All heavy atoms as a GROMACS GRO file, in nm:
protein
  618
    1GLU      N    1  -1.296  -0.964  -2.070
    1GLU     CA    2  -1.431  -0.903  -2.090
    1GLU      C    3  -1.416  -0.749  -2.074
    1GLU      O    4  -1.357  -0.710  -1.967
    1GLU     CB    5  -1.535  -0.960  -1.996
    1GLU     CG    6  -1.673  -0.902  -2.005
    1GLU     CD    7  -1.774  -0.974  -1.923
    1GLU    OE1    8  -1.751  -1.096  -1.902
    1GLU    OE2    9  -1.855  -0.911  -1.878
    2ALA      N   10  -1.472  -0.672  -2.164
    2ALA     CA   11  -1.462  -0.530  -2.153
    2ALA      C   12  -1.557  -0.472  -2.048
    2ALA      O   13  -1.666  -0.537  -2.021
    2ALA     CB   14  -1.490  -0.465  -2.290
    3CYS      N   15  -1.519  -0.361  -1.990
    3CYS     CA   16  -1.603  -0.303  -1.888
    3CYS      C   17  -1.598  -0.151  -1.905
    3CYS      O   18  -1.488  -0.098  -1.913
    3CYS     CB   19  -1.545  -0.346  -1.750
    3CYS     SG   20  -1.638  -0.267  -1.609
    4ALA      N   21  -1.712  -0.093  -1.924
    4ALA     CA   22  -1.721   0.054  -1.935
    4ALA      C   23  -1.725   0.117  -1.805
    4ALA      O   24  -1.816   0.080  -1.723
    4ALA     CB   25  -1.844   0.088  -2.021
    5LEU      N   26  -1.634   0.204  -1.776
    5LEU     CA   27  -1.633   0.273  -1.641
    5LEU      C   28  -1.666   0.422  -1.667
    5LEU      O   29  -1.616   0.485  -1.765
    5LEU     CB   30  -1.498   0.270  -1.582
    5LEU     CG   31  -1.448   0.132  -1.544
    5LEU    CD1   32  -1.305   0.129  -1.494
    5LEU    CD2   33  -1.542   0.067  -1.447
    6THR      N   34  -1.744   0.481  -1.576
    6THR     CA   35  -1.774   0.617  -1.590
    6THR      C   36  -1.696   0.693  -1.474
    6THR      O   37  -1.718   0.657  -1.362
    6THR     CB   38  -1.927   0.638  -1.560
    6THR    OG1   39  -2.000   0.562  -1.667
    6THR    CG2   40  -1.966   0.784  -1.582
    7PRO      N   41  -1.619   0.790  -1.514
    7PRO     CA   42  -1.545   0.860  -1.407
    7PRO      C   43  -1.641   0.938  -1.316
    7PRO      O   44  -1.742   0.991  -1.360
    7PRO     CB   45  -1.456   0.962  -1.480
    7PRO     CG   46  -1.465   0.927  -1.624
    7PRO     CD   47  -1.583   0.844  -1.645
    8ARG      N   48  -1.613   0.927  -1.192
    8ARG     CA   49  -1.704   0.993  -1.093
    8ARG      C   50  -1.613   1.056  -0.987
    8ARG      O   51  -1.503   0.999  -0.949
    8ARG     CB   52  -1.800   0.900  -1.027
    8ARG     CG   53  -1.900   0.847  -1.115
    8ARG     CD   54  -2.008   0.761  -1.063
    8ARG     NE   55  -2.001   0.709  -0.926
    8ARG     CZ   56  -2.078   0.631  -0.872
    8ARG    NH1   57  -2.174   0.584  -0.943
    8ARG    NH2   58  -2.063   0.591  -0.750
    9ALA      N   59  -1.654   1.167  -0.930
    9ALA     CA   60  -1.571   1.228  -0.826
    9ALA      C   61  -1.667   1.271  -0.716
    9ALA      O   62  -1.780   1.323  -0.744
    9ALA     CB   63  -1.496   1.349  -0.877
   10LEU      N   64  -1.625   1.266  -0.599
   10LEU     CA   65  -1.704   1.314  -0.479
   10LEU      C   66  -1.686   1.467  -0.477
   10LEU      O   67  -1.574   1.520  -0.502
   10LEU     CB   68  -1.654   1.250  -0.348
   10LEU     CG   69  -1.675   1.100  -0.342
   10LEU    CD1   70  -1.610   1.042  -0.219
   10LEU    CD2   71  -1.820   1.068  -0.343
   11PRO      N   72  -1.784   1.541  -0.435
   11PRO     CA   73  -1.764   1.692  -0.425
   11PRO      C   74  -1.676   1.716  -0.306
   11PRO      O   75  -1.693   1.655  -0.193
   11PRO     CB   76  -1.908   1.741  -0.395
   11PRO     CG   77  -1.986   1.616  -0.348
   11PRO     CD   78  -1.923   1.495  -0.409
   12LEU      N   79  -1.578   1.795  -0.322
   12LEU     CA   80  -1.484   1.831  -0.217
   12LEU      C   81  -1.501   1.976  -0.177
   12LEU      O   82  -1.524   2.061  -0.260
   12LEU     CB   83  -1.337   1.805  -0.264
   12LEU     CG   84  -1.304   1.655  -0.293
   12LEU    CD1   85  -1.161   1.652  -0.347
   12LEU    CD2   86  -1.309   1.572  -0.171
   13PRO      N   87  -1.478   2.005  -0.052
   13PRO     CA   88  -1.485   2.138  -0.014
   13PRO      C   89  -1.367   2.221  -0.072
   13PRO      O   90  -1.264   2.162  -0.097
   13PRO     CB   91  -1.470   2.137   0.141
   13PRO     CG   92  -1.412   2.007   0.173
   13PRO     CD   93  -1.453   1.916   0.064
   14SER      N   94  -1.390   2.342  -0.095
   14SER     CA   95  -1.286   2.428  -0.158
   14SER      C   96  -1.176   2.476  -0.064
   14SER      O   97  -1.067   2.520  -0.103
   14SER     CB   98  -1.348   2.554  -0.221
   14SER     OG   99  -1.412   2.634  -0.123
   15THR      N  100  -1.198   2.462   0.071
   15THR     CA  101  -1.096   2.504   0.172
   15THR      C  102  -1.083   2.384   0.268
   15THR      O  103  -1.162   2.299   0.277
   15THR     CB  104  -1.137   2.619   0.245
   15THR    OG1  105  -1.255   2.602   0.312
   15THR    CG2  106  -1.158   2.741   0.156
   16GLY      N  107  -0.972   2.386   0.331
   16GLY     CA  108  -0.948   2.284   0.434
   16GLY      C  109  -0.796   2.248   0.430
   16GLY      O  110  -0.720   2.282   0.338
   17GLU      N  111  -0.753   2.187   0.535
   17GLU     CA  112  -0.616   2.136   0.546
   17GLU      C  113  -0.618   1.989   0.560
   17GLU      O  114  -0.700   1.927   0.624
   17GLU     CB  115  -0.542   2.202   0.661
   17GLU     CG  116  -0.525   2.349   0.641
   17GLU     CD  117  -0.452   2.412   0.756
   17GLU    OE1  118  -0.387   2.344   0.841
   17GLU    OE2  119  -0.459   2.535   0.771
   18TYR      N  120  -0.516   1.924   0.488
   18TYR     CA  121  -0.507   1.783   0.486
   18TYR      C  122  -0.361   1.739   0.518
   18TYR      O  123  -0.268   1.819   0.490
   18TYR     CB  124  -0.548   1.726   0.349
   18TYR     CG  125  -0.692   1.754   0.309
   18TYR    CD1  126  -0.723   1.880   0.253
   18TYR    CD2  127  -0.786   1.670   0.331
   18TYR    CE1  128  -0.853   1.908   0.230
   18TYR    CE2  129  -0.915   1.686   0.296
   18TYR     CZ  130  -0.950   1.815   0.244
   18TYR     OH  131  -1.085   1.841   0.209
   19GLU      N  132  -0.343   1.617   0.567
   19GLU     CA  133  -0.206   1.566   0.594
   19GLU      C  134  -0.199   1.434   0.518
   19GLU      O  135  -0.294   1.354   0.505
   19GLU     CB  136  -0.179   1.552   0.739
   19GLU     CG  137  -0.262   1.435   0.800
   19GLU     CD  138  -0.225   1.426   0.948
   19GLU    OE1  139  -0.114   1.456   0.988
   19GLU    OE2  140  -0.318   1.372   1.025
   20LEU      N  141  -0.072   1.415   0.455
   20LEU     CA  142  -0.049   1.290   0.388
   20LEU      C  143  -0.034   1.181   0.491
   20LEU      O  144   0.056   1.198   0.582
   20LEU     CB  145   0.074   1.301   0.302
   20LEU     CG  146   0.116   1.180   0.222
   20LEU    CD1  147   0.010   1.151   0.114
   20LEU    CD2  148   0.248   1.211   0.158
   21VAL      N  149  -0.104   1.074   0.482
   21VAL     CA  150  -0.097   0.958   0.577
   21VAL      C  151  -0.048   0.826   0.510
   21VAL      O  152  -0.014   0.734   0.577
   21VAL     CB  153  -0.233   0.943   0.650
   21VAL    CG1  154  -0.269   1.053   0.732
   21VAL    CG2  155  -0.342   0.902   0.553
   22GLY      N  156  -0.047   0.819   0.381
   22GLY     CA  157   0.001   0.707   0.312
   22GLY      C  158   0.005   0.717   0.169
   22GLY      O  159  -0.054   0.812   0.101
   23PHE      N  160   0.080   0.630   0.104
   23PHE     CA  161   0.082   0.618  -0.042
   23PHE      C  162   0.127   0.483  -0.091
   23PHE      O  163   0.190   0.409  -0.017
   23PHE     CB  164   0.163   0.744  -0.106
   23PHE     CG  165   0.312   0.731  -0.081
   23PHE    CD1  166   0.401   0.678  -0.176
   23PHE    CD2  167   0.362   0.781   0.038
   23PHE    CE1  168   0.539   0.674  -0.145
   23PHE    CE2  169   0.493   0.776   0.070
   23PHE     CZ  170   0.581   0.723  -0.021
   24ALA      N  171   0.099   0.452  -0.217
   24ALA     CA  172   0.145   0.329  -0.282
   24ALA      C  173   0.250   0.365  -0.376
   24ALA      O  174   0.236   0.462  -0.461
   24ALA     CB  175   0.027   0.258  -0.341
   25SER      N  176   0.357   0.278  -0.391
   25SER     CA  177   0.458   0.302  -0.487
   25SER      C  178   0.498   0.162  -0.549
   25SER      O  179   0.462   0.062  -0.489
   25SER     CB  180   0.582   0.372  -0.440
   25SER     OG  181   0.648   0.291  -0.341
   26HIS      N  182   0.564   0.160  -0.661
   26HIS     CA  183   0.609   0.047  -0.722
   26HIS      C  184   0.766   0.024  -0.714
   26HIS      O  185   0.841   0.118  -0.726
   26HIS     CB  186   0.576   0.058  -0.879
   26HIS     CG  187   0.618  -0.066  -0.962
   26HIS    ND1  188   0.734  -0.081  -1.020
   26HIS    CD2  189   0.542  -0.176  -0.987
   26HIS    CE1  190   0.742  -0.202  -1.073
   26HIS    NE2  191   0.625  -0.257  -1.057
   27MET      N  192   0.800  -0.092  -0.677
   27MET     CA  193   0.942  -0.131  -0.659
   27MET      C  194   0.975  -0.228  -0.774
   27MET      O  195   0.913  -0.328  -0.793
   27MET     CB  196   0.971  -0.193  -0.523
   27MET     CG  197   0.948  -0.105  -0.413
   27MET     SD  198   0.980  -0.183  -0.247
   27MET     CE  199   1.153  -0.212  -0.264
   28GLY      N  200   1.079  -0.191  -0.852
   28GLY     CA  201   1.113  -0.287  -0.956
   28GLY      C  202   1.166  -0.193  -1.078
   28GLY      O  203   1.147  -0.081  -1.079
   29PRO      N  204   1.235  -0.265  -1.174
   29PRO     CA  205   1.292  -0.196  -1.288
   29PRO      C  206   1.184  -0.137  -1.390
   29PRO      O  207   1.217  -0.034  -1.446
   29PRO     CB  208   1.382  -0.299  -1.352
   29PRO     CG  209   1.321  -0.429  -1.318
   29PRO     CD  210   1.259  -0.410  -1.180
   30ASN      N  211   1.062  -0.193  -1.395
   30ASN     CA  212   0.967  -0.146  -1.478
   30ASN      C  213   0.828  -0.202  -1.439
   30ASN      O  214   0.823  -0.288  -1.348
   30ASN     CB  215   0.998  -0.176  -1.626
   30ASN     CG  216   1.015  -0.326  -1.651
   30ASN    OD1  217   0.926  -0.404  -1.617
   30ASN    ND2  218   1.118  -0.372  -1.712
   31LEU      N  219   0.720  -0.162  -1.506
   31LEU     CA  220   0.592  -0.207  -1.463
   31LEU      C  221   0.565  -0.354  -1.492
   31LEU      O  222   0.473  -0.411  -1.437
   31LEU     CB  223   0.484  -0.114  -1.528
   31LEU     CG  224   0.489   0.027  -1.471
   31LEU    CD1  225   0.370   0.110  -1.542
   31LEU    CD2  226   0.467   0.040  -1.327
   32GLY      N  227   0.653  -0.409  -1.580
   32GLY     CA  228   0.640  -0.554  -1.616
   32GLY      C  229   0.696  -0.642  -1.508
   32GLY      O  230   0.677  -0.754  -1.510
   33SER      N  231   0.776  -0.584  -1.413
   33SER     CA  232   0.835  -0.672  -1.308
   33SER      C  233   0.843  -0.583  -1.180
   33SER      O  234   0.842  -0.460  -1.183
   33SER     CB  235   0.977  -0.722  -1.348
   33SER     OG  236   1.068  -0.612  -1.369
   34GLY      N  237   0.855  -0.654  -1.076
   34GLY     CA  238   0.854  -0.586  -0.947
   34GLY      C  239   0.708  -0.599  -0.881
   34GLY      O  240   0.632  -0.676  -0.928
   35HIS      N  241   0.684  -0.517  -0.784
   35HIS     CA  242   0.551  -0.509  -0.718
   35HIS      C  243   0.534  -0.382  -0.646
   35HIS      O  244   0.615  -0.309  -0.631
   35HIS     CB  245   0.543  -0.632  -0.628
   35HIS     CG  246   0.637  -0.632  -0.515
   35HIS    ND1  247   0.764  -0.669  -0.527
   35HIS    CD2  248   0.609  -0.601  -0.387
   35HIS    CE1  249   0.825  -0.661  -0.409
   35HIS    NE2  250   0.740  -0.619  -0.319
   36TYR      N  251   0.409  -0.372  -0.597
   36TYR     CA  252   0.369  -0.242  -0.532
   36TYR      C  253   0.386  -0.263  -0.384
   36TYR      O  254   0.368  -0.370  -0.330
   36TYR     CB  255   0.218  -0.204  -0.570
   36TYR     CG  256   0.199  -0.163  -0.710
   36TYR    CD1  257   0.174  -0.254  -0.806
   36TYR    CD2  258   0.223  -0.032  -0.743
   36TYR    CE1  259   0.158  -0.212  -0.945
   36TYR    CE2  260   0.201   0.011  -0.873
   36TYR     CZ  261   0.173  -0.079  -0.970
   36TYR     OH  262   0.155  -0.040  -1.099
   37VAL      N  263   0.421  -0.151  -0.316
   37VAL     CA  264   0.430  -0.154  -0.175
   37VAL      C  265   0.351  -0.033  -0.116
   37VAL      O  266   0.322   0.068  -0.185
   37VAL     CB  267   0.581  -0.151  -0.125
   37VAL    CG1  268   0.655  -0.266  -0.170
   37VAL    CG2  269   0.643  -0.021  -0.180
   38ALA      N  270   0.322  -0.042   0.007
   38ALA     CA  271   0.252   0.069   0.081
   38ALA      C  272   0.346   0.138   0.177
   38ALA      O  273   0.425   0.077   0.249
   38ALA     CB  274   0.133   0.014   0.149
   39HIS      N  275   0.328   0.266   0.181
   39HIS     CA  276   0.399   0.349   0.278
   39HIS      C  277   0.305   0.424   0.373
   39HIS      O  278   0.210   0.482   0.318
   39HIS     CB  279   0.488   0.461   0.206
   39HIS     CG  280   0.583   0.404   0.102
   39HIS    ND1  281   0.701   0.370   0.123
   39HIS    CD2  282   0.548   0.370  -0.030
   39HIS    CE1  283   0.760   0.321   0.017
   39HIS    NE2  284   0.671   0.318  -0.077
   40VAL      N  285   0.315   0.407   0.505
   40VAL     CA  286   0.210   0.455   0.597
   40VAL      C  287   0.280   0.541   0.705
   40VAL      O  288   0.393   0.497   0.757
   40VAL     CB  289   0.135   0.348   0.662
   40VAL    CG1  290   0.029   0.400   0.762
   40VAL    CG2  291   0.054   0.270   0.549
   41ARG      N  292   0.235   0.660   0.737
   41ARG     CA  293   0.284   0.745   0.843
   41ARG      C  294   0.207   0.717   0.961
   41ARG      O  295   0.085   0.740   0.965
   41ARG     CB  296   0.284   0.889   0.798
   41ARG     CG  297   0.370   0.970   0.893
   41ARG     CD  298   0.382   1.114   0.841
   41ARG     NE  299   0.282   1.188   0.899
   41ARG     CZ  300   0.252   1.310   0.858
   41ARG    NH1  301   0.305   1.366   0.757
   41ARG    NH2  302   0.167   1.376   0.918
   42LYS      N  303   0.276   0.680   1.070
   42LYS     CA  304   0.213   0.660   1.198
   42LYS      C  305   0.304   0.709   1.314
   42LYS      O  306   0.417   0.674   1.312
   42LYS     CB  307   0.188   0.501   1.215
   42LYS     CG  308   0.110   0.471   1.344
   42LYS     CD  309   0.075   0.333   1.350
   42LYS     CE  310  -0.001   0.300   1.472
   42LYS     NZ  311  -0.043   0.163   1.486
   43GLY      N  312   0.243   0.791   1.397
   43GLY     CA  313   0.321   0.846   1.503
   43GLY      C  314   0.441   0.937   1.461
   43GLY      O  315   0.549   0.938   1.528
   44GLY      N  316   0.422   1.002   1.341
   44GLY     CA  317   0.529   1.092   1.291
   44GLY      C  318   0.631   1.017   1.219
   44GLY      O  319   0.725   1.091   1.173
   45ARG      N  320   0.628   0.887   1.204
   45ARG     CA  321   0.731   0.806   1.132
   45ARG      C  322   0.670   0.741   1.014
   45ARG      O  323   0.548   0.703   1.016
   45ARG     CB  324   0.787   0.704   1.226
   45ARG     CG  325   0.875   0.763   1.341
   45ARG     CD  326   0.934   0.653   1.419
   45ARG     NE  327   1.023   0.712   1.524
   45ARG     CZ  328   1.081   0.645   1.612
   45ARG    NH1  329   1.065   0.509   1.614
   45ARG    NH2  330   1.157   0.700   1.699
   46TRP      N  331   0.750   0.715   0.908
   46TRP     CA  332   0.702   0.645   0.801
   46TRP      C  333   0.737   0.497   0.808
   46TRP      O  334   0.855   0.471   0.847
   46TRP     CB  335   0.765   0.704   0.666
   46TRP     CG  336   0.694   0.832   0.622
   46TRP    CD1  337   0.738   0.960   0.653
   46TRP    CD2  338   0.580   0.838   0.552
   46TRP    NE1  339   0.654   1.049   0.596
   46TRP    CE2  340   0.546   0.977   0.535
   46TRP    CE3  341   0.485   0.751   0.496
   46TRP    CZ2  342   0.446   1.029   0.465
   46TRP    CZ3  343   0.376   0.806   0.432
   46TRP    CH2  344   0.354   0.940   0.411
   47TYR      N  345   0.654   0.405   0.758
   47TYR     CA  346   0.680   0.267   0.753
   47TYR      C  347   0.645   0.212   0.609
   47TYR      O  348   0.553   0.260   0.546
   47TYR     CB  349   0.589   0.195   0.856
   47TYR     CG  350   0.623   0.226   0.995
   47TYR    CD1  351   0.564   0.335   1.058
   47TYR    CD2  352   0.724   0.160   1.063
   47TYR    CE1  353   0.596   0.371   1.182
   47TYR    CE2  354   0.761   0.195   1.195
   47TYR     CZ  355   0.696   0.308   1.261
   47TYR     OH  356   0.724   0.337   1.382
   48ILE      N  357   0.723   0.118   0.572
   48ILE     CA  358   0.705   0.062   0.447
   48ILE      C  359   0.649  -0.082   0.464
   48ILE      O  360   0.708  -0.162   0.545
   48ILE     CB  361   0.827   0.051   0.354
   48ILE    CG1  362   0.792  -0.013   0.220
   48ILE    CG2  363   0.939  -0.022   0.423
   48ILE    CD1  364   0.903   0.002   0.112
   49TYR      N  365   0.536  -0.121   0.398
   49TYR     CA  366   0.474  -0.250   0.402
   49TYR      C  367   0.501  -0.323   0.276
   49TYR      O  368   0.456  -0.285   0.171
   49TYR     CB  369   0.330  -0.238   0.428
   49TYR     CG  370   0.287  -0.186   0.566
   49TYR    CD1  371   0.305  -0.043   0.595
   49TYR    CD2  372   0.242  -0.269   0.662
   49TYR    CE1  373   0.273   0.004   0.724
   49TYR    CE2  374   0.218  -0.219   0.792
   49TYR     CZ  375   0.236  -0.085   0.810
   49TYR     OH  376   0.203  -0.038   0.946
   50ASN      N  377   0.584  -0.428   0.279
   50ASN     CA  378   0.637  -0.501   0.167
   50ASN      C  379   0.608  -0.645   0.189
   50ASN      O  380   0.680  -0.720   0.248
   50ASN     CB  381   0.782  -0.483   0.149
   50ASN     CG  382   0.837  -0.536   0.027
   50ASN    OD1  383   0.766  -0.614  -0.050
   50ASN    ND2  384   0.964  -0.512  -0.003
   51ASP      N  385   0.489  -0.694   0.130
   51ASP     CA  386   0.444  -0.830   0.152
   51ASP      C  387   0.438  -0.856   0.306
   51ASP      O  388   0.351  -0.791   0.368
   51ASP     CB  389   0.534  -0.927   0.091
   51ASP     CG  390   0.525  -0.912  -0.073
   51ASP    OD1  391   0.417  -0.858  -0.125
   51ASP    OD2  392   0.619  -0.950  -0.139
   52ARG      N  393   0.505  -0.942   0.360
   52ARG     CA  394   0.500  -0.980   0.504
   52ARG      C  395   0.598  -0.898   0.584
   52ARG      O  396   0.591  -0.915   0.702
   52ARG     CB  397   0.522  -1.128   0.523
   52ARG     CG  398   0.412  -1.214   0.461
   52ARG     CD  399   0.437  -1.358   0.495
   52ARG     NE  400   0.416  -1.429   0.376
   52ARG     CZ  401   0.471  -1.542   0.341
   52ARG    NH1  402   0.564  -1.598   0.420
   52ARG    NH2  403   0.454  -1.597   0.227
   53LYS      N  404   0.671  -0.813   0.525
   53LYS     CA  405   0.783  -0.745   0.603
   53LYS      C  406   0.738  -0.600   0.611
   53LYS      O  407   0.689  -0.528   0.527
   53LYS     CB  408   0.911  -0.749   0.521
   53LYS     CG  409   1.033  -0.681   0.597
   53LYS     CD  410   1.153  -0.701   0.500
   53LYS     CE  411   1.262  -0.631   0.579
   53LYS     NZ  412   1.381  -0.654   0.499
   54VAL      N  413   0.752  -0.550   0.740
   54VAL     CA  414   0.724  -0.408   0.770
   54VAL      C  415   0.863  -0.351   0.832
   54VAL      O  416   0.916  -0.414   0.912
   54VAL     CB  417   0.608  -0.390   0.870
   54VAL    CG1  418   0.594  -0.247   0.908
   54VAL    CG2  419   0.489  -0.453   0.815
   55ALA      N  420   0.896  -0.238   0.774
   55ALA     CA  421   1.014  -0.171   0.835
   55ALA      C  422   0.995  -0.018   0.833
   55ALA      O  423   0.915   0.044   0.759
   55ALA     CB  424   1.136  -0.210   0.741
   56GLU      N  425   1.075   0.046   0.918
   56GLU     CA  426   1.071   0.198   0.921
   56GLU      C  427   1.132   0.251   0.790
   56GLU      O  428   1.241   0.187   0.747
   56GLU     CB  429   1.140   0.253   1.036
   56GLU     CG  430   1.131   0.406   1.052
   56GLU     CD  431   1.188   0.457   1.177
   56GLU    OE1  432   1.240   0.378   1.263
   56GLU    OE2  433   1.195   0.582   1.189
   57SER      N  434   1.078   0.342   0.733
   57SER     CA  435   1.130   0.405   0.611
   57SER      C  436   1.183   0.544   0.641
   57SER      O  437   1.105   0.638   0.665
   57SER     CB  438   1.020   0.415   0.496
   57SER     OG  439   1.063   0.472   0.389
   58ARG      N  440   1.308   0.558   0.643
   58ARG     CA  441   1.372   0.697   0.680
   58ARG      C  442   1.358   0.798   0.566
   58ARG      O  443   1.367   0.917   0.587
   58ARG     CB  444   1.520   0.674   0.728
   58ARG     CG  445   1.526   0.588   0.848
   58ARG     CD  446   1.670   0.572   0.892
   58ARG     NE  447   1.673   0.465   0.998
   58ARG     CZ  448   1.671   0.488   1.132
   58ARG    NH1  449   1.670   0.610   1.164
   58ARG    NH2  450   1.676   0.391   1.208
   59ASP      N  451   1.349   0.751   0.445
   59ASP     CA  452   1.343   0.843   0.335
   59ASP      C  453   1.248   0.790   0.228
   59ASP      O  454   1.287   0.738   0.126
   59ASP     CB  455   1.486   0.851   0.268
   59ASP     CG  456   1.488   0.958   0.160
   59ASP    OD1  457   1.404   1.060   0.161
   59ASP    OD2  458   1.579   0.950   0.076
   60PRO      N  459   1.112   0.798   0.257
   60PRO     CA  460   1.013   0.738   0.162
   60PRO      C  461   1.009   0.817   0.028
   60PRO      O  462   1.032   0.941   0.030
   60PRO     CB  463   0.883   0.751   0.236
   60PRO     CG  464   0.903   0.864   0.337
   60PRO     CD  465   1.052   0.858   0.370
   61PRO      N  466   0.990   0.740  -0.079
   61PRO     CA  467   1.000   0.802  -0.208
   61PRO      C  468   0.859   0.872  -0.242
   61PRO      O  469   0.776   0.839  -0.319
   61PRO     CB  470   1.017   0.693  -0.305
   61PRO     CG  471   0.941   0.577  -0.229
   61PRO     CD  472   0.969   0.598  -0.088
   62LEU      N  473   0.842   0.989  -0.171
   62LEU     CA  474   0.717   1.069  -0.182
   62LEU      C  475   0.686   1.108  -0.330
   62LEU      O  476   0.572   1.130  -0.361
   62LEU     CB  477   0.721   1.197  -0.082
   62LEU     CG  478   0.733   1.164   0.060
   62LEU    CD1  479   0.763   1.291   0.131
   62LEU    CD2  480   0.609   1.088   0.109
   63ASP      N  481   0.788   1.131  -0.406
   63ASP     CA  482   0.764   1.171  -0.546
   63ASP      C  483   0.734   1.055  -0.642
   63ASP      O  484   0.703   1.081  -0.755
   63ASP     CB  485   0.883   1.250  -0.592
   63ASP     CG  486   1.016   1.178  -0.600
   63ASP    OD1  487   1.023   1.085  -0.510
   63ASP    OD2  488   1.105   1.208  -0.676
   64LEU      N  489   0.732   0.938  -0.596
   64LEU     CA  490   0.717   0.819  -0.684
   64LEU      C  491   0.584   0.751  -0.649
   64LEU      O  492   0.571   0.631  -0.701
   64LEU     CB  493   0.833   0.727  -0.668
   64LEU     CG  494   0.967   0.777  -0.703
   64LEU    CD1  495   1.077   0.674  -0.686
   64LEU    CD2  496   0.960   0.820  -0.855
   65GLY      N  497   0.489   0.806  -0.589
   65GLY     CA  498   0.364   0.746  -0.547
   65GLY      C  499   0.273   0.736  -0.664
   65GLY      O  500   0.277   0.811  -0.755
   66TYR      N  501   0.186   0.632  -0.662
   66TYR     CA  502   0.082   0.608  -0.765
   66TYR      C  503  -0.050   0.652  -0.702
   66TYR      O  504  -0.142   0.696  -0.780
   66TYR     CB  505   0.079   0.460  -0.809
   66TYR     CG  506   0.184   0.433  -0.909
   66TYR    CD1  507   0.312   0.399  -0.862
   66TYR    CD2  508   0.158   0.434  -1.044
   66TYR    CE1  509   0.411   0.363  -0.961
   66TYR    CE2  510   0.260   0.409  -1.141
   66TYR     CZ  511   0.384   0.373  -1.094
   66TYR     OH  512   0.482   0.342  -1.182
   67LEU      N  513  -0.070   0.636  -0.571
   67LEU     CA  514  -0.190   0.667  -0.508
   67LEU      C  515  -0.153   0.725  -0.372
   67LEU      O  516  -0.075   0.667  -0.295
   67LEU     CB  517  -0.277   0.533  -0.488
   67LEU     CG  518  -0.397   0.558  -0.402
   67LEU    CD1  519  -0.515   0.624  -0.480
   67LEU    CD2  520  -0.451   0.413  -0.372
   68TYR      N  521  -0.217   0.838  -0.345
   68TYR     CA  522  -0.187   0.916  -0.221
   68TYR      C  523  -0.312   0.915  -0.129
   68TYR      O  524  -0.418   0.941  -0.184
   68TYR     CB  525  -0.137   1.056  -0.244
   68TYR     CG  526   0.004   1.061  -0.313
   68TYR    CD1  527   0.012   1.049  -0.459
   68TYR    CD2  528   0.113   1.066  -0.243
   68TYR    CE1  529   0.132   1.052  -0.516
   68TYR    CE2  530   0.245   1.066  -0.310
   68TYR     CZ  531   0.253   1.063  -0.446
   68TYR     OH  532   0.360   1.063  -0.513
   69LEU      N  533  -0.290   0.895  -0.006
   69LEU     CA  534  -0.409   0.903   0.092
   69LEU      C  535  -0.385   1.016   0.181
   69LEU      O  536  -0.281   1.027   0.249
   69LEU     CB  537  -0.412   0.767   0.174
   69LEU     CG  538  -0.425   0.646   0.083
   69LEU    CD1  539  -0.401   0.519   0.174
   69LEU    CD2  540  -0.552   0.636   0.016
   70TYR      N  541  -0.485   1.096   0.208
   70TYR     CA  542  -0.490   1.217   0.282
   70TYR      C  543  -0.600   1.211   0.393
   70TYR      O  544  -0.700   1.153   0.363
   70TYR     CB  545  -0.506   1.343   0.203
   70TYR     CG  546  -0.394   1.375   0.111
   70TYR    CD1  547  -0.386   1.321  -0.010
   70TYR    CD2  548  -0.285   1.458   0.152
   70TYR    CE1  549  -0.287   1.354  -0.101
   70TYR    CE2  550  -0.186   1.486   0.067
   70TYR     CZ  551  -0.187   1.439  -0.053
   70TYR     OH  552  -0.085   1.466  -0.138
   71ARG      N  553  -0.562   1.271   0.508
   71ARG     CA  554  -0.661   1.276   0.610
   71ARG      C  555  -0.688   1.429   0.641
   71ARG      O  556  -0.596   1.508   0.643
   71ARG     CB  557  -0.610   1.216   0.741
   71ARG     CG  558  -0.706   1.240   0.862
   71ARG     CD  559  -0.648   1.194   0.995
   71ARG     NE  560  -0.610   1.051   0.984
   71ARG     CZ  561  -0.496   1.003   1.025
   71ARG    NH1  562  -0.408   1.078   1.069
   71ARG    NH2  563  -0.478   0.873   1.016
   72ARG      N  564  -0.818   1.466   0.644
   72ARG     CA  565  -0.861   1.602   0.664
   72ARG      C  566  -0.822   1.642   0.808
   72ARG      O  567  -0.852   1.563   0.903
   72ARG     CB  568  -1.000   1.632   0.644
   72ARG     CG  569  -1.039   1.779   0.644
   72ARG     CD  570  -1.184   1.798   0.613
   72ARG     NE  571  -1.208   1.937   0.623
   72ARG     CZ  572  -1.248   2.008   0.533
   72ARG    NH1  573  -1.268   1.965   0.410
   72ARG    NH2  574  -1.274   2.142   0.551
   73THR      N  575  -0.751   1.754   0.830
   73THR     CA  576  -0.715   1.797   0.967
   73THR      C  577  -0.792   1.906   1.012
   73THR      O  578  -0.782   1.946   1.136
   73THR     CB  579  -0.566   1.838   0.968
   73THR    OG1  580  -0.538   1.941   0.884
   73THR    CG2  581  -0.472   1.717   0.932
   74THR      N  582  -0.873   1.969   0.928
   74THR     CA  583  -0.963   2.079   0.981
   74THR      C  584  -1.107   2.033   0.966
   74THR      O  585  -1.139   1.962   0.864
   74THR     CB  586  -0.948   2.212   0.904
   74THR    OG1  587  -0.956   2.182   0.764
   74THR    CG2  588  -0.801   2.264   0.922
   75PRO      N  589  -1.197   2.072   1.054
   75PRO     CA  590  -1.340   2.030   1.038
   75PRO      C  591  -1.402   2.095   0.906
   75PRO      O  592  -1.368   2.199   0.870
   75PRO     CB  593  -1.410   2.090   1.168
   75PRO     CG  594  -1.308   2.191   1.214
   75PRO     CD  595  -1.169   2.161   1.163
   76ALA      N  596  -1.499   2.019   0.859
   76ALA     CA  597  -1.566   2.070   0.742
   76ALA      C  598  -1.664   2.186   0.778
   76ALA      O  599  -1.709   2.178   0.900
   76ALA     CB  600  -1.650   1.956   0.681
   77LYS      N  601  -1.687   2.272   0.698
   77LYS     CA  602  -1.781   2.388   0.714
   77LYS      C  603  -1.920   2.337   0.752
   77LYS      O  604  -1.961   2.248   0.684
   77LYS     CB  605  -1.792   2.480   0.599
   77LYS     CG  606  -1.677   2.576   0.587
   77LYS     CD  607  -1.714   2.676   0.482
   77LYS     CE  608  -1.616   2.796   0.482
   77LYS     NZ  609  -1.635   2.892   0.379
   78GLY      N  610  -1.973   2.391   0.853
   78GLY     CA  611  -2.106   2.347   0.894
   78GLY      C  612  -2.110   2.225   0.980
   78GLY      O  613  -2.218   2.169   1.014
   79ALA      N  614  -1.986   2.159   1.013
   79ALA     CA  615  -1.984   2.045   1.087
   79ALA      C  616  -1.981   2.074   1.237
   79ALA      O  617  -1.952   2.176   1.278
   79ALA     CB  618  -1.863   1.961   1.049
   0.00000   0.00000   0.00000
């Protein structure tokens, strides 16, 4: 069944500092095979979440992410 989606974006402040706290990437030879995994930074270290297995990731593929998650590190203006 077709679904019409309307792109929407939340208004973002023009200034501020953010830190990368996680991202999703794909493992496998192509998009037709393999699966997605999550990479999360906690306590200054990166971890990879792969189904039921969690391991420290010493060299996460930061350039191969599909979705990046950031946390604001400076307060918003007027807050």
